[in-house]
N, C-alpha and C positions, 0 to 999 in steps of 0.2 A: 505355272508361269502367268504372268499378269496381262490381261487384254490391254491392248491399246486405246485410250480414251482420250477425251478432250479435256484440257484442265479448265478450271473456272477462271473466269475473267480476272477476278480478284487476284488470285495467284499469278495469272499470266502478268498483271501490272506489277506485282511485286517482285516477279523475276526480271522485268525490264527494269525496275527501279534500282535493282542490284547493279546493273550495268550503266545506268545513267546518273543515278545518285549514290556514289560512293561515301559522301561525307556533306556535312554542310556546305562546304566551299563548292561542289559540284552543284548543288541546288543554286547556290547564289550566281554561279557561272550562268547557268541556264536563264534564270530570271533576268540577269543583267543584260545577255543576248536579246531576251524579248523587248526590253525596254529599248534598246538601241534600234531594233528593228523596227519598232514603233514609231521612229521620227522623235524621239525625246530629247530635249535640249537640256534637261536637268533630271538626274537620278539620284534619288536620297536610299542610303542603305542604312537600316538599325538592327543590330545583333544583341542577343541576350545571351549569356553563357557561351560563347564562343560560335553562336548560331543554332546550337543544339536545342536550346529551351524556345528561343524564337528568331525568326528571320524575316526582316520586313525590307520589301523593296518598293519604293514610291517613285512614279514618273509622271511627266507632263504629256506623255506621246497622244497618239490618235485614240487610244480607248478601244474598249470592246462593245459592240452591240449587245443588247439585253438578249435577243434570241441566240447570241452565240457564246454565252456564259457557260450553259451545260457542255457544248461542244470543246470549249476550252479546256474541259477537265476530262475530256473523252481521248482515249488512245488513238493514234493515226488521224487525228483531226488537225488540219492546219489552213491557213489562207496563204502560205508561200509558195506552195507548189501544187500542181494539178494534174501534169502529164509527164511522162519519162524524159521529154525534151526539157522541161522544167528542172528537173532533177539534175542532168547533165550539164545546166548553166545555171547553178544556184549562185545567187548574189547576195543572199540574207544570210545572217548568222545561224538563225534557226531554220528547219525546214521539215523535221521527220514527225512533228506534232506528237511526241512522246514526252518531252520533258515534263510539263506541268501536269499531266496525268500521272506520271511516275512519280512525282514528288507528292502529289495528292492521296496516292495510295498508300504512303507510308508516314502520314504526318495529319495533323490538323491544319487545314488550309482554310483561308478565307479570301476571295477575291472581289474587290470592289473597282468598278470601272465606271466611267462615263465617256461615252464615245463623243467625237466632234460633233455638234450640232444638237445632240440630245438635251432634253429639257432637264433631267435629272441623272443620278447614278444609280446602279443596281448591284446587289451583293449577292454572292453565291458562295455558301460553305460547304465543306467536307469533311468528314472523319473516317480517312480510310475509304472503305467502298461505299459509304452512306453519304449521299449528296442530299441536303437541304433545298427546299423551295428557294427560288429566286424572289428577294425582295428589295424593296427600295431602299436608297443608301443616300447619304449626303457627301458629295465629293465635287470640287470645282471642275476638275477636269483629269484627264490620265487615267491610270490604273495604280492600284495598291495591291501588292500580294504579300499576305502573311502566312509564314509557314512557321507551325508551333509543333512542339514535342516529336521531333524528327525520329522515326523508327519506333514510335510508342506500341505499334501494334507488331512489331518484328523485334522482341526482347534480345533474342540471340543475335541479331545484327547490331543491335544499338551497343552490346558489350564491346563491339570492336573499336567504337570510337574512341579517341584518346582524350587526354586532359584539355579543359577548357581553353588554356593557352596556346596549346597546339592546334585545335581546331580552330581558334581565332587565327592564328597565324597562317593557315592555308586559306582561310575567308579573305585576310588581307591581302593575300598575295592576287585572289581571283580579281579583287577590287581594283588592285594595282594595274593588272593588265588591261582591264576595260577602261580605266583612265589614261594609259598610256596609247591605248588604240583609237581613242576619240578625244583629242585635245580641244575639239569644238563644243563638247559638252560639258556642263557643270556636274561633278561629282561629291558628293557628301557621305562620309562613313561615320557612324556612331557605335559604340560598344559599351554595353551595360549603361546607358544614358549619357556617356560622354562623347563629344565630337572629338574624332582622331584625327580625320583628314578633310579638308575641304579645298578642291581645286575648282576656281572658276574656269570659264570658258576661256581658252587663250590660245595663241600662235602654238605651233607645235614644240619650238624651241624653250618657251616658257613652260610649257607643261612636262618636258622631260627634265629641265632643272628642279622644278618643284618636287616631282615624283622620285627621280632617282639622286637628287641632291646636286648642290651646285660644284662640288668637287668633279664629279663625273662631268657635267656639263663643260667645265672649264678645261678638261682634260680629254674632250671628244672632238672628233673630226667629223663635220658635216659632208654628207653626200648625196647627191641626187643624179643618177646615172638612167638612161632609158636607151633600149635598142630592140628592134625587131618586135614590137609590142610589150616589151617587159619593163618595168621601172623598177628600181631600188632606190629607197631614200631612208632618211634616218641619220643616226649618229652612232659612230664606231669610237671607242675609246683608243687614245694613243697606246701603244705597247707597254709605255712605262706606267700607264694606270692599269695595273691587272689586278687580279683577284686570286684568291686560293681556293676558290668555289665557283660555281656556274650561275651564281644567285643574282647577276645582273645581265642576264642575256634574255631578250625578248625579241621573237620574231613573228611578225603578222603577214599573212598572205590575204590579200583582199579584206583586211580588216579583221581577221579571225587569228587569234593566238595560236601557234602551232609549235609541235615539236617534231621537226623533220630531219631525219638523218641526212638527207642529202644537202640540206642546206646546211647544216651543221659542219658537215664534211667540207664543203665550200668555204665557209670562213674559217675553219681550222686551217685549211691549205693556205689561206690568204694570210694568216697571222704566223705561219709556222718558222719562218726563219728570223723573224723579229720578236718573238715571245719565247720565254724560258718555257719547256716542256712540262714543268710543274705548275705552271701558271695558267689562269684563264682569261680571255679578254671580256670587255665589257660592251654592250651593243643594245641599241633598240632600232630594229630594222623594219621597214616595211617593203613586200613584194607585191606589186600591182601585176595582174596578169589576166588575160581573157579568162572568164569564168568556164568558158568551153575547154580550156586547156588545162585545168586542175580539177580532180576528182575529190571533193571533201567528203563523201560518203563512204569513208575508210572504217572508222571507228565510232563506236557508240559516243565517246567522249569529244570527237569531233576536233582532236587536237592532232590529228595525223591527216596528211594529205598524199595524193599521188599524181605526178605531173605527168601530161602526156610526153613531152619532150623532156625527159629528166637531165640528159647531158647538156641540152642548150641552157636550161636553168642553171646548171652547176656551172658551167663556163662563165655564163653572164655576172652571176654573182661572186665569183672568184675574181675575175678581172675588174670589176667595179671596186670591190675592197681592196684588191692588189693596188689599184690605181692611186686611191685615197691615201694608203699607208706609204706610199712611195712618192710623194711629193718632195721634189728636190727644192732646195733653197731658192728664192728668187721667182717661184712658181705658185705663190699664195695666189690662187684664184678663186673667186667667189664661187660657195658651193650654193646649191639648189635653194637651201633652206635659208638663204640669207646671210649666214654666218661664212667669214672668210676661211676656206680650207686652212687645214693646220700647216702652218710651215715651222718646223722645229728649230730654226735658226731666227726666225724673227725676233727682235728686242720687242719687248712688250712697253718699255717706257725708256725716254732718255734720262740719262744722270743728270742731277741738278748741274747748271752751269758752273756752279762753284769748284767743283771738280776738274782740274787741267788734266791734260792728256798724260800719263805716268810713262817715265821714260826707263829703262832699265841701264844701269850702270855697271852691270855684271860683263865680264868677257866670257860669254857662253859658246865661242867658236872653239871647237875642237881642231885644231890645225891639221893633226894626224889623221882626222877622219873625215876631211874635207870631200873625199870621193864616195864615202859609205853611201849617203841617202841617195846621192846621183845615180850609183850603179843599182841598188836595190829598187828605187822608187821610178827610176826614169822608164824602165820597162813597162809601166802600167800608166804612163802618160804619152801616149802616142802621137796626141794633139800638139806636145812641145819636144818631138823628136827632132834631135838635130841642134837644138837650142842650148845654150848653156842653162844650167838650173836656175841659177839666179837671176836670169832674164825674166821670169815669171814671176818674181816675189817683189814686194814692196819693203824696202829696206826697213830695219827696225828702227833704225835713227830717225827717220822721218816723221817725228811726233804730230806735225800739223796736217801732214798728209794722211796718216792713220786716223785722226780725230774726224777728219772731213770724209773720209770714205768708208767709215763705219757701217753705215746703211748699206753701203754696196758689199760688205765682208762682215756678215752679222756675228761670225765668231770672233770677231776682232782680230788682234795680232800679238803673236807670242811674246812674252816678256822673260819667260824663264823655263828652267825643267826641274822637276822635284824629284829627286832619288832615282833618276834615269827611267821613271814609270809615268809621270804626270807632266804636261804641258800646261803651263799657266799662260793664259792670254788676257788681253784687256779689250773690253767691247763697251759700247755706250753706255749699257747697263751697269756694268761693273767689271765682275773677274769671271773668266770661264775656266774650268778645270777639265782637261781631257786626257781620257785613259788611252796613249798612243798606242798600244798595242791592239788593244779593242777596235779603235777607230779604224786603224789601218788593215785590219784583218776585214773588216766590212767592206772597205774600199776595194780589196783583192777580190774578195768574194764577188761583189758586183761586177766588176770587170771580167772575172772569169765566166760567169753566168752569160753576160752579154757576149762574149767572145764563142762560147760553145754555141748558143743560139745562132750565130752567125757563121759557124764551122770555120772560124779562122783562129784557132787556138795555135799561134804560132810556136815552132818547136826551136830551142836554141840548142844546137850541138856544143857538147862540151869538148873544150880544148883537150883535156886529158880524161878519158873515160875513167869512172869510179867503178871499181868492182868490190863485190862484197858476198860473204858466204851467205848461203840461201838455202831454205829447207826445201824437201823435195816438192811440197805444195805450192812453193813461189816459183819454182823452176817449172812445174807442171803448167800453173797460170800463165807465165810468159810464153810457154811453146803452144798454148791454145790460141794465144793472142796472135802470134806469129804466123799461125795458120790460116788467119782470117785476112781477106782483102782490105776490108775496112774495120780494123779493130779499135776496140775502145781506147786502147793505149794509145795509138796514132790519133785518134780524135782528141784526146786530152793534152797531146803534145808531148808524149813520152818516147824515147827510143831505148829499149831496153834489149840485151843481147844475152844469150845463154854461152857462158866460156865454158863450162863443165857441169856434171851432173849434180853439182853443189856450189856453183859459182854463177853470179850474175853481173853484168857490167851495165851501168846506166852511161848511155852515150849521148843522150839529150833529153832535155826537160823543157817544160813549158816557157817560151821567152818572159812572160809576164812573172814568173817564180825564179829567176835568175838571183843569186845568192841564197837560197834555199838550200838547208841539207838535202842533198840528192838522194842519198841512200834512205835516210828516214822517211822522205816523201814517197819514194818508189815504195817501199815496204807497207804504207798504209794504203797507199793505193792498190797494190796488189792484195792485201788483205780484203779490201771491200770488193773487187773484183771476183775473188775467190768464194767469199761468203755469201755474196748476192747473185753472183751472174754477171755477166757483161752486159746484158741487156737490161736487167734490172737496176745495175748500178748506175746505168746511163739514163733511166727512166724514172723508176720510183725513188732510188736512192742518189740521184743526180745532185741535189742539194747539198745532201750531206757528204757526198764524196768532194764537192767543189770546196765546201767549208773546211774539210781537213786539209785540202791543199793551200787554201789561203791563210788557214793558222799558221803553217809551216812557214809561209813567206813573209807574214807580218813582222814589222820591226818588234824586235825584242825588249825586253826590259833592261836597263842600264847600257842602253845604247846612247851614247851623248849625240846629241843632234845641234846642229847650228841654228841659230834663229831663223836664216831663210828655210832651211829644212822644215823646221817646225811651221812655219806660217805655209809651206807647201802643202803639209798635211790637213791644215785648217781649210784651205782654199779647196783641196780635194773632197773633204768632208762636206763642203758647203754644197758641192756640185753631185753628190753621190746620194742616190735614193735609200731611203731607210738608214742614214748614217748616225742616226741616235741612238741605234741598238747595233750591238756586235752580232755574230752569227747565232750567239745561243740566246739572245733575248736580253742580255745585261746591258745597261746606259753606257753610252761612250763618251758621255760628257755631262757636266754640271754647269749652271748659272749661279752666281752668288752675286745679288744686286748692291748696290751701293747702301740702299736702306737695310739690308741684313747685315752688312759690316758696320754701318752705323750702330746698329743694336749692340753688336757683339761688343763695341768697344764704347757702348753708352754716350755716343756722341749727341750732343743736343739735349741730355737730360740733366 
């Protein structure tokens, strides 16, 4: 049995390098953090063969004193912390004093630096564990670190590196994160002698547009929220701008890029009922918090953090994002970054004056169905209870009034219905196409959520109870619910009775869902209560359950609506949060501008 013995310093450094320097991109990340900690206003990165052959980072920061150069390549030597109190309140990106020493132990490294106020620069070189004497060098200011032949002395580790293109891709991602984290710093990236990216110091919005693309910027919502010492700012894309991967997701905590499960869960929760479950949101978000309240010394790569009060951070991030994603029409308040908060119904430009207000000459009124929409829709418009439905609509025949009030009603006014599925409307920009079922489903869903939050889901007794054959599990679920004084069924506005061991009767349903298929609705609700339990159904599964109820109640395809009924739907869309997407994340409407129509018909060509 082998005796316990101390490991050689070189082997210790190489073990540490295996944790810190996984690939060239890991080394680049550490060097970029050092440059930013040094107060640099410009950082230039040059790579050869994906960073494997050479990785060079030059900055104009404070530089390193001559007597500190050897220490810079020594493990656990740092200028950033000195006590446990410093470690518990780290505000710098680097602090362990391991990175540069770990990089030098597995590469040929050259470090040139000229500290502020020094007459000239100094150079120190190392090859693995061998460090050469310090010598004078020529440099205007700042620091240059050149890392060549990564893993030259650990060939087994070098074999695990991927192709040049793959390693370069990882390096470019590390560069992108640094560029996003500090818009006030100029960044330049070269690969194999060719300039790939150059980002001049700029405002945050401009940097986001340059790095992530104009399309992201145009489709993103600016936010800046603060509460109880926490701040969340940045940009989050609209649900309609979604991705099939997580390639456009950046979160920074006190300027440090992190992958944190708690933050990721809060963001997922904020997007969950406006984004299709197979798609991913895009965002660049910055969390600012007292360094004493977050532990960054969790993982060697420093991409994981731990919050002292994780629940408070989760709630804050969720509510801040939830708020900006739920901006209703007419509430386009300026966000903290200076860009107006996203309003999904705000026209981007007025149509040319040459286009007069279009008037429909079609008779779209289905006389025999005049009461349909009032019966179905009136229940979710408590503010207009007791008023005739037509009292809240602008008649479709008043063309001048519609044209003048387009700004007040950004979705415009209905001109027709297409195949009983889509509403065609006219606004100042051009034409709006609305999926009436998807839009109505979102409206019903939000009404149900608000009512349940206020514990006022009113029950509408049925004049004639509806009985149906039920299986034993459905009957057992109702029996369990009837035994509870405050059952989930009652909270949701249902009254279901047991008539026999295999028969149930629906005696009341939520008043907002009058007109829905009572039996189908009851079966779906009982299934959710049975599968997930009453408590989980109303907590973890609440939104899915309400979504099921809303889908049953939403106006179906092939329903003929009158012009006033269509306009009622447009007005409620404008007043409903998140009405740009249905409960499953699909869009509820599209805008076709006059310029797009002109191109289709080659007008002016």
